[in-house]
PDB file of N, CA, C and O in Angstrom:
ATOM      1  N   MET A   1      13.585 -18.708  -5.022  1.00  0.00           N
ATOM      2  CA  MET A   1      14.513 -17.611  -4.934  1.00  0.00           C
ATOM      3  C   MET A   1      14.614 -17.098  -3.495  1.00  0.00           C
ATOM      4  O   MET A   1      15.711 -16.929  -2.964  1.00  0.00           O
ATOM      5  N   TYR A   2      13.446 -16.851  -2.863  1.00  0.00           N
ATOM      6  CA  TYR A   2      13.457 -16.336  -1.500  1.00  0.00           C
ATOM      7  C   TYR A   2      13.951 -17.377  -0.512  1.00  0.00           C
ATOM      8  O   TYR A   2      14.583 -17.049   0.493  1.00  0.00           O
ATOM      9  N   GLN A   3      13.653 -18.648  -0.812  1.00  0.00           N
ATOM     10  CA  GLN A   3      14.127 -19.704   0.072  1.00  0.00           C
ATOM     11  C   GLN A   3      15.648 -19.781   0.053  1.00  0.00           C
ATOM     12  O   GLN A   3      16.278 -19.965   1.095  1.00  0.00           O
ATOM     13  N   THR A   4      16.231 -19.641  -1.116  1.00  0.00           N
ATOM     14  CA  THR A   4      17.684 -19.677  -1.230  1.00  0.00           C
ATOM     15  C   THR A   4      18.304 -18.497  -0.489  1.00  0.00           C
ATOM     16  O   THR A   4      19.300 -18.652   0.218  1.00  0.00           O
ATOM     17  N   LEU A   5      17.715 -17.330  -0.653  1.00  0.00           N
ATOM     18  CA  LEU A   5      18.210 -16.145   0.051  1.00  0.00           C
ATOM     19  C   LEU A   5      18.113 -16.332   1.554  1.00  0.00           C
ATOM     20  O   LEU A   5      19.048 -16.002   2.285  1.00  0.00           O
ATOM     21  N   LEU A   6      16.991 -16.858   2.019  1.00  0.00           N
ATOM     22  CA  LEU A   6      16.794 -17.079   3.443  1.00  0.00           C
ATOM     23  C   LEU A   6      17.784 -18.115   3.986  1.00  0.00           C
ATOM     24  O   LEU A   6      18.330 -17.950   5.076  1.00  0.00           O
ATOM     25  N   LYS A   7      18.008 -19.180   3.216  1.00  0.00           N
ATOM     26  CA  LYS A   7      18.968 -20.206   3.640  1.00  0.00           C
ATOM     27  C   LYS A   7      20.381 -19.629   3.723  1.00  0.00           C
ATOM     28  O   LYS A   7      21.108 -19.911   4.676  1.00  0.00           O
ATOM     29  N   ASN A   8      20.770 -18.833   2.744  1.00  0.00           N
ATOM     30  CA  ASN A   8      22.104 -18.222   2.765  1.00  0.00           C
ATOM     31  C   ASN A   8      22.250 -17.256   3.937  1.00  0.00           C
ATOM     32  O   ASN A   8      23.282 -17.235   4.608  1.00  0.00           O
ATOM     33  N   LEU A   9      21.231 -16.473   4.173  1.00  0.00           N
ATOM     34  CA  LEU A   9      21.272 -15.527   5.283  1.00  0.00           C
ATOM     35  C   LEU A   9      21.328 -16.265   6.620  1.00  0.00           C
ATOM     36  O   LEU A   9      22.066 -15.862   7.520  1.00  0.00           O
ATOM     37  N   THR A  10      20.559 -17.335   6.754  1.00  0.00           N
ATOM     38  CA  THR A  10      20.575 -18.121   7.978  1.00  0.00           C
ATOM     39  C   THR A  10      21.938 -18.749   8.211  1.00  0.00           C
ATOM     40  O   THR A  10      22.430 -18.768   9.339  1.00  0.00           O
ATOM     41  N   SER A  11      22.546 -19.260   7.159  1.00  0.00           N
ATOM     42  CA  SER A  11      23.873 -19.866   7.316  1.00  0.00           C
ATOM     43  C   SER A  11      24.915 -18.808   7.689  1.00  0.00           C
ATOM     44  O   SER A  11      25.824 -19.083   8.473  1.00  0.00           O
ATOM     45  N   LEU A  12      24.785 -17.598   7.129  1.00  0.00           N
ATOM     46  CA  LEU A  12      25.697 -16.520   7.535  1.00  0.00           C
ATOM     47  C   LEU A  12      25.531 -16.172   9.003  1.00  0.00           C
ATOM     48  O   LEU A  12      26.514 -15.973   9.716  1.00  0.00           O
ATOM     49  N   PHE A  13      24.287 -16.097   9.453  1.00  0.00           N
ATOM     50  CA  PHE A  13      24.041 -15.803  10.863  1.00  0.00           C
ATOM     51  C   PHE A  13      24.582 -16.910  11.762  1.00  0.00           C
ATOM     52  O   PHE A  13      25.119 -16.638  12.836  1.00  0.00           O
ATOM     53  N   ASP A  14      24.440 -18.157  11.320  1.00  0.00           N
ATOM     54  CA  ASP A  14      24.966 -19.278  12.097  1.00  0.00           C
ATOM     55  C   ASP A  14      26.486 -19.279  12.136  1.00  0.00           C
ATOM     56  O   ASP A  14      27.080 -19.630  13.155  1.00  0.00           O
ATOM     57  N   ASP A  15      27.114 -18.891  11.045  1.00  0.00           N
ATOM     58  CA  ASP A  15      28.575 -18.898  10.971  1.00  0.00           C
ATOM     59  C   ASP A  15      29.207 -17.755  11.770  1.00  0.00           C
ATOM     60  O   ASP A  15      30.330 -17.882  12.256  1.00  0.00           O
ATOM     61  N   PHE A  16      28.491 -16.650  11.902  1.00  0.00           N
ATOM     62  CA  PHE A  16      29.036 -15.480  12.586  1.00  0.00           C
ATOM     63  C   PHE A  16      28.072 -15.004  13.681  1.00  0.00           C
ATOM     64  O   PHE A  16      27.394 -13.990  13.510  1.00  0.00           O
ATOM     65  N   PRO A  17      28.009 -15.724  14.790  1.00  0.00           N
ATOM     66  CA  PRO A  17      27.026 -15.362  15.831  1.00  0.00           C
ATOM     67  C   PRO A  17      27.311 -14.028  16.519  1.00  0.00           C
ATOM     68  O   PRO A  17      26.374 -13.321  16.891  1.00  0.00           O
ATOM     69  N   LYS A  18      28.567 -13.676  16.695  1.00  0.00           N
ATOM     70  CA  LYS A  18      28.880 -12.394  17.353  1.00  0.00           C
ATOM     71  C   LYS A  18      28.444 -11.220  16.484  1.00  0.00           C
ATOM     72  O   LYS A  18      27.903 -10.231  16.980  1.00  0.00           O
ATOM     73  N   THR A  19      28.685 -11.343  15.195  1.00  0.00           N
ATOM     74  CA  THR A  19      28.261 -10.295  14.268  1.00  0.00           C
ATOM     75  C   THR A  19      26.743 -10.209  14.219  1.00  0.00           C
ATOM     76  O   THR A  19      26.179  -9.118  14.134  1.00  0.00           O
ATOM     77  N   THR A  20      26.088 -11.356  14.274  1.00  0.00           N
ATOM     78  CA  THR A  20      24.631 -11.385  14.276  1.00  0.00           C
ATOM     79  C   THR A  20      24.077 -10.666  15.504  1.00  0.00           C
ATOM     80  O   THR A  20      23.148  -9.867  15.393  1.00  0.00           O
ATOM     81  N   GLU A  21      24.643 -10.947  16.660  1.00  0.00           N
ATOM     82  CA  GLU A  21      24.200 -10.266  17.882  1.00  0.00           C
ATOM     83  C   GLU A  21      24.419  -8.755  17.776  1.00  0.00           C
ATOM     84  O   GLU A  21      23.566  -7.968  18.188  1.00  0.00           O
ATOM     85  N   TRP A  22      25.558  -8.359  17.226  1.00  0.00           N
ATOM     86  CA  TRP A  22      25.849  -6.939  17.074  1.00  0.00           C
ATOM     87  C   TRP A  22      24.846  -6.271  16.139  1.00  0.00           C
ATOM     88  O   TRP A  22      24.378  -5.165  16.408  1.00  0.00           O
ATOM     89  N   LEU A  23      24.518  -6.957  15.027  1.00  0.00           N
ATOM     90  CA  LEU A  23      23.551  -6.392  14.077  1.00  0.00           C
ATOM     91  C   LEU A  23      22.159  -6.307  14.684  1.00  0.00           C
ATOM     92  O   LEU A  23      21.428  -5.347  14.440  1.00  0.00           O
ATOM     93  N   LEU A  24      21.792  -7.309  15.472  1.00  0.00           N
ATOM     94  CA  LEU A  24      20.465  -7.285  16.081  1.00  0.00           C
ATOM     95  C   LEU A  24      20.352  -6.209  17.157  1.00  0.00           C
ATOM     96  O   LEU A  24      19.262  -5.698  17.412  1.00  0.00           O
ATOM     97  N   LYS A  25      21.460  -5.869  17.781  1.00  0.00           N
ATOM     98  CA  LYS A  25      21.440  -4.808  18.792  1.00  0.00           C
ATOM     99  C   LYS A  25      21.407  -3.416  18.155  1.00  0.00           C
ATOM    100  O   LYS A  25      20.904  -2.470  18.761  1.00  0.00           O
ATOM    101  N   SER A  26      21.941  -3.287  16.939  1.00  0.00           N
ATOM    102  CA  SER A  26      21.971  -1.978  16.286  1.00  0.00           C
ATOM    103  C   SER A  26      21.609  -2.113  14.798  1.00  0.00           C
ATOM    104  O   SER A  26      22.484  -2.036  13.934  1.00  0.00           O
ATOM    105  N   PRO A  27      20.325  -2.314  14.507  1.00  0.00           N
ATOM    106  CA  PRO A  27      19.916  -2.510  13.101  1.00  0.00           C
ATOM    107  C   PRO A  27      20.066  -1.260  12.242  1.00  0.00           C
ATOM    108  O   PRO A  27      20.111  -1.366  11.016  1.00  0.00           O
ATOM    109  N   GLN A  28      20.146  -0.074  12.853  1.00  0.00           N
ATOM    110  CA  GLN A  28      20.300   1.146  12.068  1.00  0.00           C
ATOM    111  C   GLN A  28      21.631   1.181  11.329  1.00  0.00           C
ATOM    112  O   GLN A  28      21.775   1.911  10.349  1.00  0.00           O
ATOM    113  N   VAL A  29      22.604   0.398  11.788  1.00  0.00           N
ATOM    114  CA  VAL A  29      23.910   0.360  11.130  1.00  0.00           C
ATOM    115  C   VAL A  29      23.771  -0.169   9.707  1.00  0.00           C
ATOM    116  O   VAL A  29      24.431   0.318   8.789  1.00  0.00           O
ATOM    117  N   ILE A  30      22.913  -1.167   9.529  1.00  0.00           N
ATOM    118  CA  ILE A  30      22.691  -1.733   8.196  1.00  0.00           C
ATOM    119  C   ILE A  30      22.142  -0.662   7.262  1.00  0.00           C
ATOM    120  O   ILE A  30      22.601  -0.520   6.129  1.00  0.00           O
ATOM    121  N   ILE A  31      21.163   0.085   7.741  1.00  0.00           N
ATOM    122  CA  ILE A  31      20.569   1.140   6.923  1.00  0.00           C
ATOM    123  C   ILE A  31      21.606   2.202   6.584  1.00  0.00           C
ATOM    124  O   ILE A  31      21.636   2.701   5.459  1.00  0.00           O
ATOM    125  N   GLN A  32      22.450   2.550   7.536  1.00  0.00           N
ATOM    126  CA  GLN A  32      23.488   3.556   7.278  1.00  0.00           C
ATOM    127  C   GLN A  32      24.443   3.079   6.186  1.00  0.00           C
ATOM    128  O   GLN A  32      24.826   3.859   5.314  1.00  0.00           O
ATOM    129  N   TYR A  33      24.828   1.805   6.227  1.00  0.00           N
ATOM    130  CA  TYR A  33      25.713   1.279   5.195  1.00  0.00           C
ATOM    131  C   TYR A  33      25.023   1.219   3.833  1.00  0.00           C
ATOM    132  O   TYR A  33      25.645   1.498   2.808  1.00  0.00           O
ATOM    133  N   ILE A  34      23.763   0.860   3.822  1.00  0.00           N
ATOM    134  CA  ILE A  34      23.019   0.820   2.560  1.00  0.00           C
ATOM    135  C   ILE A  34      22.919   2.222   1.967  1.00  0.00           C
ATOM    136  O   ILE A  34      23.070   2.393   0.758  1.00  0.00           O
ATOM    137  N   VAL A  35      22.667   3.224   2.804  1.00  0.00           N
ATOM    138  CA  VAL A  35      22.586   4.603   2.325  1.00  0.00           C
ATOM    139  C   VAL A  35      23.936   5.067   1.789  1.00  0.00           C
ATOM    140  O   VAL A  35      23.994   5.754   0.768  1.00  0.00           O
ATOM    141  N   LYS A  36      25.019   4.700   2.464  1.00  0.00           N
ATOM    142  CA  LYS A  36      26.352   5.068   1.976  1.00  0.00           C
ATOM    143  C   LYS A  36      26.649   4.431   0.627  1.00  0.00           C
ATOM    144  O   LYS A  36      27.163   5.092  -0.275  1.00  0.00           O
ATOM    145  N   ILE A  37      26.326   3.144   0.488  1.00  0.00           N
ATOM    146  CA  ILE A  37      26.561   2.450  -0.778  1.00  0.00           C
ATOM    147  C   ILE A  37      25.720   3.082  -1.880  1.00  0.00           C
ATOM    148  O   ILE A  37      26.207   3.305  -2.989  1.00  0.00           O
ATOM    149  N   TYR A  38      24.452   3.370  -1.573  1.00  0.00           N
ATOM    150  CA  TYR A  38      23.581   4.012  -2.558  1.00  0.00           C
ATOM    151  C   TYR A  38      24.158   5.356  -2.980  1.00  0.00           C
ATOM    152  O   TYR A  38      24.214   5.666  -4.170  1.00  0.00           O
ATOM    153  N   THR A  39      24.585   6.150  -2.008  1.00  0.00           N
ATOM    154  CA  THR A  39      25.114   7.481  -2.312  1.00  0.00           C
ATOM    155  C   THR A  39      26.375   7.396  -3.159  1.00  0.00           C
ATOM    156  O   THR A  39      26.555   8.181  -4.090  1.00  0.00           O
ATOM    157  N   MET A  40      27.235   6.461  -2.845  1.00  0.00           N
ATOM    158  CA  MET A  40      28.512   6.366  -3.549  1.00  0.00           C
ATOM    159  C   MET A  40      28.369   5.801  -4.959  1.00  0.00           C
ATOM    160  O   MET A  40      29.024   6.281  -5.884  1.00  0.00           O
ATOM    161  N   PHE A  41      27.531   4.800  -5.135  1.00  0.00           N
ATOM    162  CA  PHE A  41      27.522   4.078  -6.398  1.00  0.00           C
ATOM    163  C   PHE A  41      26.261   4.256  -7.240  1.00  0.00           C
ATOM    164  O   PHE A  41      26.352   4.328  -8.466  1.00  0.00           O
ATOM    165  N   LEU A  42      25.096   4.329  -6.616  1.00  0.00           N
ATOM    166  CA  LEU A  42      23.861   4.280  -7.381  1.00  0.00           C
ATOM    167  C   LEU A  42      23.187   5.628  -7.585  1.00  0.00           C
ATOM    168  O   LEU A  42      22.466   5.806  -8.567  1.00  0.00           O
ATOM    169  N   ALA A  43      23.398   6.573  -6.693  1.00  0.00           N
ATOM    170  CA  ALA A  43      22.679   7.848  -6.764  1.00  0.00           C
ATOM    171  C   ALA A  43      22.940   8.581  -8.074  1.00  0.00           C
ATOM    172  O   ALA A  43      22.036   9.206  -8.627  1.00  0.00           O
ATOM    173  N   ALA A  44      24.162   8.507  -8.570  1.00  0.00           N
ATOM    174  CA  ALA A  44      24.501   9.213  -9.813  1.00  0.00           C
ATOM    175  C   ALA A  44      23.734   8.655 -11.012  1.00  0.00           C
ATOM    176  O   ALA A  44      23.533   9.364 -11.998  1.00  0.00           O
ATOM    177  N   PHE A  45      23.305   7.397 -10.939  1.00  0.00           N
ATOM    178  CA  PHE A  45      22.580   6.790 -12.051  1.00  0.00           C
ATOM    179  C   PHE A  45      21.070   6.816 -11.851  1.00  0.00           C
ATOM    180  O   PHE A  45      20.317   7.029 -12.801  1.00  0.00           O
ATOM    181  N   ILE A  46      20.630   6.599 -10.616  1.00  0.00           N
ATOM    182  CA  ILE A  46      19.195   6.474 -10.358  1.00  0.00           C
ATOM    183  C   ILE A  46      18.504   7.826 -10.270  1.00  0.00           C
ATOM    184  O   ILE A  46      17.400   7.982 -10.791  1.00  0.00           O
ATOM    185  N   ASN A  47      19.124   8.806  -9.624  1.00  0.00           N
ATOM    186  CA  ASN A  47      18.475  10.109  -9.455  1.00  0.00           C
ATOM    187  C   ASN A  47      18.081  10.766 -10.777  1.00  0.00           C
ATOM    188  O   ASN A  47      16.958  11.261 -10.872  1.00  0.00           O
ATOM    189  N   PRO A  48      18.937  10.801 -11.808  1.00  0.00           N
ATOM    190  CA  PRO A  48      18.489  11.400 -13.074  1.00  0.00           C
ATOM    191  C   PRO A  48      17.349  10.627 -13.739  1.00  0.00           C
ATOM    192  O   PRO A  48      16.484  11.225 -14.380  1.00  0.00           O
ATOM    193  N   ILE A  49      17.347   9.314 -13.590  1.00  0.00           N
ATOM    194  CA  ILE A  49      16.269   8.507 -14.172  1.00  0.00           C
ATOM    195  C   ILE A  49      14.951   8.830 -13.483  1.00  0.00           C
ATOM    196  O   ILE A  49      13.934   9.034 -14.146  1.00  0.00           O
ATOM    197  N   VAL A  50      14.965   8.877 -12.150  1.00  0.00           N
ATOM    198  CA  VAL A  50      13.743   9.177 -11.406  1.00  0.00           C
ATOM    199  C   VAL A  50      13.277  10.601 -11.704  1.00  0.00           C
ATOM    200  O   VAL A  50      12.079  10.837 -11.865  1.00  0.00           O
ATOM    201  N   THR A  51      14.199  11.537 -11.777  1.00  0.00           N
ATOM    202  CA  THR A  51      13.842  12.924 -12.089  1.00  0.00           C
ATOM    203  C   THR A  51      13.215  13.021 -13.476  1.00  0.00           C
ATOM    204  O   THR A  51      12.207  13.706 -13.657  1.00  0.00           O
ATOM    205  N   GLY A  52      13.799  12.348 -14.440  1.00  0.00           N
ATOM    206  CA  GLY A  52      13.232  12.346 -15.792  1.00  0.00           C
ATOM    207  C   GLY A  52      11.859  11.718 -15.831  1.00  0.00           C
ATOM    208  O   GLY A  52      10.970  12.204 -16.530  1.00  0.00           O
ATOM    209  N   TYR A  53      11.674  10.640 -15.086  1.00  0.00           N
ATOM    210  CA  TYR A  53      10.380   9.962 -15.025  1.00  0.00           C
ATOM    211  C   TYR A  53       9.319  10.883 -14.430  1.00  0.00           C
ATOM    212  O   TYR A  53       8.202  10.963 -14.943  1.00  0.00           O
ATOM    213  N   ILE A  54       9.667  11.575 -13.350  1.00  0.00           N
ATOM    214  CA  ILE A  54       8.726  12.506 -12.719  1.00  0.00           C
ATOM    215  C   ILE A  54       8.392  13.654 -13.667  1.00  0.00           C
ATOM    216  O   ILE A  54       7.230  14.044 -13.783  1.00  0.00           O
ATOM    217  N   ASN A  55       9.392  14.192 -14.338  1.00  0.00           N
ATOM    218  CA  ASN A  55       9.144  15.287 -15.284  1.00  0.00           C
ATOM    219  C   ASN A  55       8.273  14.829 -16.440  1.00  0.00           C
ATOM    220  O   ASN A  55       7.418  15.585 -16.902  1.00  0.00           O
ATOM    221  N   MET A  56       8.472  13.605 -16.916  1.00  0.00           N
ATOM    222  CA  MET A  56       7.652  13.087 -18.007  1.00  0.00           C
ATOM    223  C   MET A  56       6.192  13.004 -17.579  1.00  0.00           C
ATOM    224  O   MET A  56       5.307  13.412 -18.331  1.00  0.00           O
ATOM    225  N   TRP A  57       5.925  12.479 -16.376  1.00  0.00           N
ATOM    226  CA  TRP A  57       4.549  12.363 -15.921  1.00  0.00           C
ATOM    227  C   TRP A  57       3.933  13.725 -15.634  1.00  0.00           C
ATOM    228  O   TRP A  57       2.732  13.905 -15.829  1.00  0.00           O
ATOM    229  N   ASN A  58       4.721  14.679 -15.179  1.00  0.00           N
ATOM    230  CA  ASN A  58       4.193  16.043 -15.014  1.00  0.00           C
ATOM    231  C   ASN A  58       3.751  16.609 -16.354  1.00  0.00           C
ATOM    232  O   ASN A  58       2.712  17.262 -16.436  1.00  0.00           O
ATOM    233  N   PHE A  59       4.529  16.366 -17.408  1.00  0.00           N
ATOM    234  CA  PHE A  59       4.168  16.826 -18.744  1.00  0.00           C
ATOM    235  C   PHE A  59       2.891  16.138 -19.227  1.00  0.00           C
ATOM    236  O   PHE A  59       2.009  16.789 -19.786  1.00  0.00           O
ATOM    237  N   VAL A  60       2.790  14.831 -19.012  1.00  0.00           N
ATOM    238  CA  VAL A  60       1.597  14.079 -19.438  1.00  0.00           C
ATOM    239  C   VAL A  60       0.365  14.598 -18.708  1.00  0.00           C
ATOM    240  O   VAL A  60      -0.694  14.754 -19.317  1.00  0.00           O
ATOM    241  N   ILE A  61       0.491  14.866 -17.419  1.00  0.00           N
ATOM    242  CA  ILE A  61      -0.652  15.367 -16.645  1.00  0.00           C
ATOM    243  C   ILE A  61      -1.071  16.748 -17.130  1.00  0.00           C
ATOM    244  O   ILE A  61      -2.262  17.025 -17.272  1.00  0.00           O
ATOM    245  N   ARG A  62      -0.091  17.616 -17.387  1.00  0.00           N
ATOM    246  CA  ARG A  62      -0.429  18.941 -17.925  1.00  0.00           C
ATOM    247  C   ARG A  62      -1.107  18.825 -19.284  1.00  0.00           C
ATOM    248  O   ARG A  62      -2.068  19.542 -19.563  1.00  0.00           O
ATOM    249  N   LEU A  63      -0.611  17.928 -20.129  1.00  0.00           N
ATOM    250  CA  LEU A  63      -1.196  17.734 -21.458  1.00  0.00           C
ATOM    251  C   LEU A  63      -2.625  17.214 -21.361  1.00  0.00           C
ATOM    252  O   LEU A  63      -3.500  17.682 -22.088  1.00  0.00           O
ATOM    253  N   LEU A  64      -2.874  16.251 -20.473  1.00  0.00           N
ATOM    254  CA  LEU A  64      -4.235  15.741 -20.297  1.00  0.00           C
ATOM    255  C   LEU A  64      -5.160  16.820 -19.731  1.00  0.00           C
ATOM    256  O   LEU A  64      -6.318  16.920 -20.135  1.00  0.00           O
ATOM    257  N   GLY A  65      -4.650  17.624 -18.800  1.00  0.00           N
ATOM    258  CA  GLY A  65      -5.462  18.714 -18.267  1.00  0.00           C
ATOM    259  C   GLY A  65      -5.825  19.720 -19.341  1.00  0.00           C
ATOM    260  O   GLY A  65      -6.953  20.211 -19.388  1.00  0.00           O
ATOM    261  N   PHE A  66      -4.865  20.028 -20.205  1.00  0.00           N
ATOM    262  CA  PHE A  66      -5.127  20.947 -21.313  1.00  0.00           C
ATOM    263  C   PHE A  66      -6.177  20.366 -22.256  1.00  0.00           C
ATOM    264  O   PHE A  66      -7.091  21.075 -22.679  1.00  0.00           O
ATOM    265  N   ALA A  67      -6.054  19.084 -22.587  1.00  0.00           N
ATOM    266  CA  ALA A  67      -7.021  18.430 -23.478  1.00  0.00           C
ATOM    267  C   ALA A  67      -8.412  18.402 -22.848  1.00  0.00           C
ATOM    268  O   ALA A  67      -9.405  18.618 -23.542  1.00  0.00           O
ATOM    269  N   LEU A  68      -8.497  18.139 -21.547  1.00  0.00           N
ATOM    270  CA  LEU A  68      -9.799  18.137 -20.885  1.00  0.00           C
ATOM    271  C   LEU A  68     -10.415  19.529 -20.856  1.00  0.00           C
ATOM    272  O   LEU A  68     -11.627  19.667 -21.022  1.00  0.00           O
ATOM    273  N   ASN A  69      -9.609  20.558 -20.650  1.00  0.00           N
ATOM    274  CA  ASN A  69     -10.144  21.926 -20.681  1.00  0.00           C
ATOM    275  C   ASN A  69     -10.681  22.271 -22.058  1.00  0.00           C
ATOM    276  O   ASN A  69     -11.735  22.897 -22.165  1.00  0.00           O
ATOM    277  N   ILE A  70      -9.983  21.879 -23.110  1.00  0.00           N
ATOM    278  CA  ILE A  70     -10.477  22.122 -24.472  1.00  0.00           C
ATOM    279  C   ILE A  70     -11.788  21.385 -24.686  1.00  0.00           C
ATOM    280  O   ILE A  70     -12.733  21.950 -25.239  1.00  0.00           O
ATOM    281  N   LEU A  71     -11.858  20.115 -24.250  1.00  0.00           N
ATOM    282  CA  LEU A  71     -13.081  19.333 -24.407  1.00  0.00           C
ATOM    283  C   LEU A  71     -14.240  19.954 -23.639  1.00  0.00           C
ATOM    284  O   LEU A  71     -15.357  20.002 -24.154  1.00  0.00           O
ATOM    285  N   ILE A  72     -14.004  20.424 -22.436  1.00  0.00           N
ATOM    286  CA  ILE A  72     -15.055  21.059 -21.634  1.00  0.00           C
ATOM    287  C   ILE A  72     -15.532  22.339 -22.309  1.00  0.00           C
ATOM    288  O   ILE A  72     -16.736  22.593 -22.354  1.00  0.00           O
ATOM    289  N   ASN A  73     -14.625  23.145 -22.829  1.00  0.00           N
ATOM    290  CA  ASN A  73     -15.031  24.380 -23.515  1.00  0.00           C
ATOM    291  C   ASN A  73     -15.810  24.085 -24.777  1.00  0.00           C
ATOM    292  O   ASN A  73     -16.774  24.788 -25.082  1.00  0.00           O
ATOM    293  N   ILE A  74     -15.418  23.066 -25.518  1.00  0.00           N
ATOM    294  CA  ILE A  74     -16.177  22.692 -26.728  1.00  0.00           C
ATOM    295  C   ILE A  74     -17.574  22.217 -26.349  1.00  0.00           C
ATOM    296  O   ILE A  74     -18.552  22.591 -26.996  1.00  0.00           O
ATOM    297  N   LEU A  75     -17.675  21.393 -25.302  1.00  0.00           N
ATOM    298  CA  LEU A  75     -18.987  20.916 -24.868  1.00  0.00           C
ATOM    299  C   LEU A  75     -19.866  22.053 -24.382  1.00  0.00           C
ATOM    300  O   LEU A  75     -21.076  22.033 -24.605  1.00  0.00           O
ATOM    301  N   LYS A  76     -19.276  23.052 -23.717  1.00  0.00           N
ATOM    302  CA  LYS A  76     -20.058  24.206 -23.268  1.00  0.00           C
ATOM    303  C   LYS A  76     -20.657  24.957 -24.469  1.00  0.00           C
ATOM    304  O   LYS A  76     -21.796  25.420 -24.420  1.00  0.00           O
ATOM    305  N   ILE A  77     -19.879  25.064 -25.525  1.00  0.00           N
ATOM    306  CA  ILE A  77     -20.347  25.780 -26.718  1.00  0.00           C
ATOM    307  C   ILE A  77     -21.521  25.027 -27.371  1.00  0.00           C
ATOM    308  O   ILE A  77     -22.522  25.637 -27.746  1.00  0.00           O
ATOM    309  N   PHE A  78     -21.385  23.693 -27.502  1.00  0.00           N
ATOM    310  CA  PHE A  78     -22.415  22.920 -28.217  1.00  0.00           C
ATOM    311  C   PHE A  78     -23.610  22.590 -27.366  1.00  0.00           C
ATOM    312  O   PHE A  78     -24.680  22.329 -27.916  1.00  0.00           O
ATOM    313  N   LEU A  79     -23.495  22.585 -26.058  1.00  0.00           N
ATOM    314  CA  LEU A  79     -24.598  22.199 -25.197  1.00  0.00           C
ATOM    315  C   LEU A  79     -25.403  23.379 -24.649  1.00  0.00           C
ATOM    316  O   LEU A  79     -26.254  23.194 -23.779  1.00  0.00           O
ATOM    317  N   LYS A  80     -25.142  24.592 -25.152  1.00  0.00           N
ATOM    318  CA  LYS A  80     -25.911  25.760 -24.713  1.00  0.00           C
ATOM    319  C   LYS A  80     -27.261  25.797 -25.310  1.00  0.00           C
ATOM    320  O   LYS A  80     -28.030  26.719 -25.039  1.00  0.00           O
TER     321      LYS A  80
END
């Protein structure tokens, strides 16, 4: 898979040497375009998923902390 990607990328660079030189002189342009594409097309779908995932793990952590506090209090009662 990676070999095919590398071969395709190499052939693109060979076919368009002026564009390759321009990209190598200003690599931040690629990142700017990727950020624009992400903002336009993917952010509306990915951000709610990531937010939900983070909220779910926050709930799980709070629940485990609550369970551990109950267990510690029970052990304190029985181990006195």
